DRENDO-1510 file (C-alpha; in Angstrom, 1 decimal, always signed):
<recs>
REC; n; res; u; v; w
REC; 1; MET; +53.2; -20.2; -63.9 .
REC; 2; ARG; +55.3; -20.1; -60.8 .
REC; 3; PHE; +53.9; -16.7; -59.9 .
REC; 4; LYS; +50.4; -18.1; -59.9 .
REC; 5; ILE; +51.3; -21.0; -57.7 .
REC; 6; PHE; +53.1; -18.8; -55.2 .
REC; 7; LEU; +50.2; -16.3; -55.1 .
REC; 8; GLY; +47.7; -19.2; -54.5 .
REC; 9; LEU; +49.8; -20.6; -51.7 .
REC; 10; GLY; +50.2; -17.2; -50.2 .
REC; 11; PHE; +46.4; -17.0; -49.5 .
REC; 12; LEU; +46.1; -20.4; -47.9 .
REC; 13; PRO; +47.4; -19.4; -44.4 .
REC; 14; GLY; +45.0; -16.5; -44.3 .
REC; 15; ILE; +42.0; -18.8; -45.1 .
REC; 16; ALA; +43.1; -21.3; -42.5 .
REC; 17; MET; +43.5; -18.6; -39.9 .
REC; 18; ALA; +40.1; -17.1; -40.7 .
REC; 19; ALA; +38.4; -20.5; -40.3 .
REC; 20; GLN; +40.0; -20.9; -36.8 .
REC; 21; ASP; +39.1; -17.4; -35.5 .
REC; 22; ALA; +35.7; -18.1; -34.0 .
REC; 23; PRO; +34.3; -15.2; -31.9 .
REC; 24; THR; +35.4; -15.5; -28.2 .
REC; 25; LEU; +33.5; -13.7; -25.4 .
REC; 26; THR; +35.9; -12.2; -22.8 .
REC; 27; LEU; +34.4; -10.1; -20.1 .
REC; 28; THR; +35.9; -8.3; -17.0 .
REC; 29; SER; +34.1; -7.1; -13.9 .
REC; 30; PRO; +33.8; -3.3; -13.3 .
REC; 31; ASP; +36.6; -3.4; -10.7 .
REC; 32; GLY; +38.8; -5.5; -13.0 .
REC; 33; ARG; +39.3; -8.4; -10.5 .
REC; 34; ASN; +37.1; -11.0; -12.2 .
REC; 35; ARG; +37.4; -12.2; -15.8 .
REC; 36; VAL; +35.4; -14.8; -17.7 .
REC; 37; GLU; +36.0; -16.2; -21.2 .
REC; 38; PHE; +33.7; -18.3; -23.3 .
REC; 39; ALA; +35.0; -19.9; -26.5 .
REC; 40; LYS; +33.6; -22.5; -29.0 .
REC; 41; GLN; +36.7; -24.5; -30.0 .
REC; 42; GLY; +35.7; -27.3; -32.3 .
REC; 43; LYS; +32.7; -29.1; -30.9 .
REC; 44; GLU; +32.9; -27.9; -27.3 .
REC; 45; LEU; +31.8; -24.6; -25.7 .
REC; 46; THR; +34.2; -23.9; -22.9 .
REC; 47; TYR; +34.6; -21.3; -20.3 .
REC; 48; SER; +37.1; -20.2; -17.7 .
REC; 49; VAL; +37.1; -17.8; -14.7 .
REC; 50; THR; +40.0; -15.9; -13.2 .
REC; 51; THR; +40.0; -13.7; -10.1 .
REC; 52; ASP; +43.0; -11.4; -9.4 .
REC; 53; GLY; +44.8; -13.2; -12.3 .
REC; 54; GLU; +44.5; -16.6; -10.6 .
REC; 55; ALA; +42.4; -19.4; -12.3 .
REC; 56; VAL; +39.3; -20.2; -10.3 .
REC; 57; VAL; +37.7; -22.3; -13.0 .
REC; 58; ARG; +40.1; -23.6; -15.7 .
REC; 59; PHE; +38.7; -24.2; -19.2 .
REC; 60; SER; +35.6; -26.4; -18.6 .
REC; 61; ARG; +32.9; -27.6; -20.8 .
REC; 62; ALA; +29.6; -25.6; -20.7 .
REC; 63; GLY; +26.5; -26.8; -22.4 .
REC; 64; LEU; +23.1; -28.3; -22.5 .
REC; 65; HIS; +21.9; -31.8; -23.2 .
REC; 66; VAL; +18.8; -31.5; -25.3 .
REC; 67; ASP; +17.0; -34.5; -26.9 .
REC; 68; ASN; +15.1; -33.1; -29.9 .
REC; 69; ARG; +14.7; -36.3; -31.9 .
REC; 70; VAL; +11.0; -36.7; -31.1 .
REC; 71; TRP; +10.2; -33.0; -31.8 .
REC; 72; GLU; +12.2; -33.1; -35.1 .
REC; 73; MET; +10.4; -36.3; -36.2 .
REC; 74; ALA; +7.0; -34.7; -35.5 .
REC; 75; LEU; +8.0; -31.7; -37.6 .
REC; 76; GLY; +9.1; -34.0; -40.4 .
REC; 77; LYS; +12.8; -32.9; -40.1 .
REC; 78; ARG; +14.1; -36.5; -40.4 .
REC; 79; ASP; +17.3; -35.6; -42.3 .
REC; 80; LEU; +19.0; -33.5; -39.6 .
REC; 81; ALA; +22.2; -34.8; -38.1 .
REC; 82; GLN; +21.9; -36.2; -34.6 .
REC; 83; PRO; +25.2; -35.6; -32.8 .
REC; 84; ASP; +26.0; -37.1; -29.4 .
REC; 85; CYS; +25.6; -33.7; -27.8 .
REC; 86; TRP; +23.0; -31.1; -29.1 .
REC; 87; MET; +25.5; -28.3; -28.9 .
REC; 88; ASP; +28.2; -30.0; -30.9 .
REC; 89; LEU; +26.9; -28.6; -34.2 .
REC; 90; LEU; +26.5; -25.0; -33.0 .
REC; 91; VAL; +28.9; -22.4; -34.5 .
REC; 92; ALA; +29.8; -19.2; -32.7 .
REC; 93; ASP; +28.5; -16.4; -34.9 .
REC; 94; SER; +29.1; -13.2; -33.0 .
REC; 95; VAL; +29.5; -11.5; -29.7 .
REC; 96; THR; +27.4; -8.5; -28.6 .
REC; 97; VAL; +28.9; -6.3; -25.7 .
REC; 98; HIS; +26.2; -4.4; -23.7 .
REC; 99; GLN; +26.5; -1.1; -21.9 .
REC; 100; PRO; +27.8; -1.4; -18.3 .
REC; 101; VAL; +25.0; -1.4; -15.7 .
REC; 102; ASP; +25.3; +0.5; -12.3 .
REC; 103; THR; +21.9; +0.8; -10.6 .
REC; 104; THR; +20.5; +0.2; -7.1 .
REC; 105; TRP; +17.3; -1.6; -6.0 .
REC; 106; HIS; +15.5; -2.0; -2.7 .
REC; 107; PRO; +14.5; -5.6; -1.6 .
REC; 108; ASP; +11.4; -6.2; +0.6 .
REC; 109; TYR; +13.5; -8.1; +3.2 .
REC; 110; GLY; +17.1; -9.0; +3.8 .
REC; 111; GLU; +20.3; -7.7; +5.4 .
REC; 112; ARG; +20.5; -4.5; +3.3 .
REC; 113; SER; +17.9; -2.0; +2.5 .
REC; 114; THR; +19.7; -1.0; -0.7 .
REC; 115; VAL; +21.5; -3.3; -3.1 .
REC; 116; ARG; +23.9; -2.1; -5.8 .
REC; 117; ASP; +23.5; -3.9; -9.1 .
REC; 118; ARG; +26.8; -3.2; -11.0 .
REC; 119; TYR; +28.1; -5.4; -13.8 .
REC; 120; ASN; +29.4; -5.7; -17.4 .
REC; 121; SER; +27.6; -8.0; -19.8 .
REC; 122; ALA; +27.9; -9.6; -23.2 .
REC; 123; THR; +26.1; -12.2; -25.3 .
REC; 124; LEU; +27.7; -15.0; -27.4 .
REC; 125; HIS; +25.4; -15.8; -30.3 .
REC; 126; MET; +25.5; -19.3; -31.7 .
REC; 127; SER; +23.6; -21.2; -34.4 .
REC; 128; ARG; +23.5; -24.4; -36.3 .
REC; 129; HIS; +24.1; -23.9; -40.0 .
REC; 130; ASP; +21.8; -26.6; -41.3 .
REC; 131; LYS; +18.1; -26.8; -42.1 .
REC; 132; SER; +17.1; -26.6; -38.4 .
REC; 133; ASP; +17.8; -22.9; -37.8 .
REC; 134; TYR; +18.5; -23.7; -34.2 .
REC; 135; ARG; +20.0; -20.8; -32.3 .
REC; 136; LEU; +21.4; -20.4; -28.8 .
REC; 137; ASP; +22.6; -17.3; -26.9 .
REC; 138; VAL; +24.8; -17.4; -23.8 .
REC; 139; GLU; +24.3; -14.2; -21.8 .
REC; 140; VAL; +27.2; -13.5; -19.5 .
REC; 141; ARG; +27.5; -11.0; -16.6 .
REC; 142; ALA; +30.7; -10.1; -14.7 .
REC; 143; TYR; +30.0; -8.6; -11.3 .
REC; 144; ASP; +32.5; -7.4; -8.8 .
REC; 145; GLU; +31.5; -10.4; -6.6 .
REC; 146; GLY; +31.6; -13.1; -9.3 .
REC; 147; ILE; +30.2; -14.1; -12.7 .
REC; 148; ALA; +26.9; -15.4; -13.9 .
REC; 149; PHE; +25.7; -16.8; -17.2 .
REC; 150; ARG; +22.5; -18.3; -18.7 .
REC; 151; TYR; +21.4; -20.0; -21.8 .
REC; 152; PHE; +18.7; -18.3; -23.9 .
REC; 153; PHE; +16.8; -19.7; -26.9 .
REC; 154; PRO; +15.9; -16.7; -29.2 .
</recs>
């Protein structure tokens, strides 16, 4: 009997650690100077930016404020939870890392006749695990000059 209890307790730390290990998006610019990190810790989606190892933006909340109550009522989805912030119920599902991009393009006007477009990119996929099937992707790019991100509703 003691063996079974010991064995059962041995698996508990592994289960707790697996529940806490949500996917985190970490991306570095091609020259390695800029680094951005997105993480969904609990309710909040946070991000941070470092340049040359120094924090430029410390962990800050990223997100959208979406009021879907009227739309959900019109669709007859009256039993969905209504959190204070729409993004609170999103769960980080996975991260997709894309191939590095290094191209050039020619603007019609501006200071330069040729512009180099060089970056690394990745996408953080999130969804609500309820009847709504809401999904949100955060597409992130790390350039040598800085970082960029956008929200995308697939």
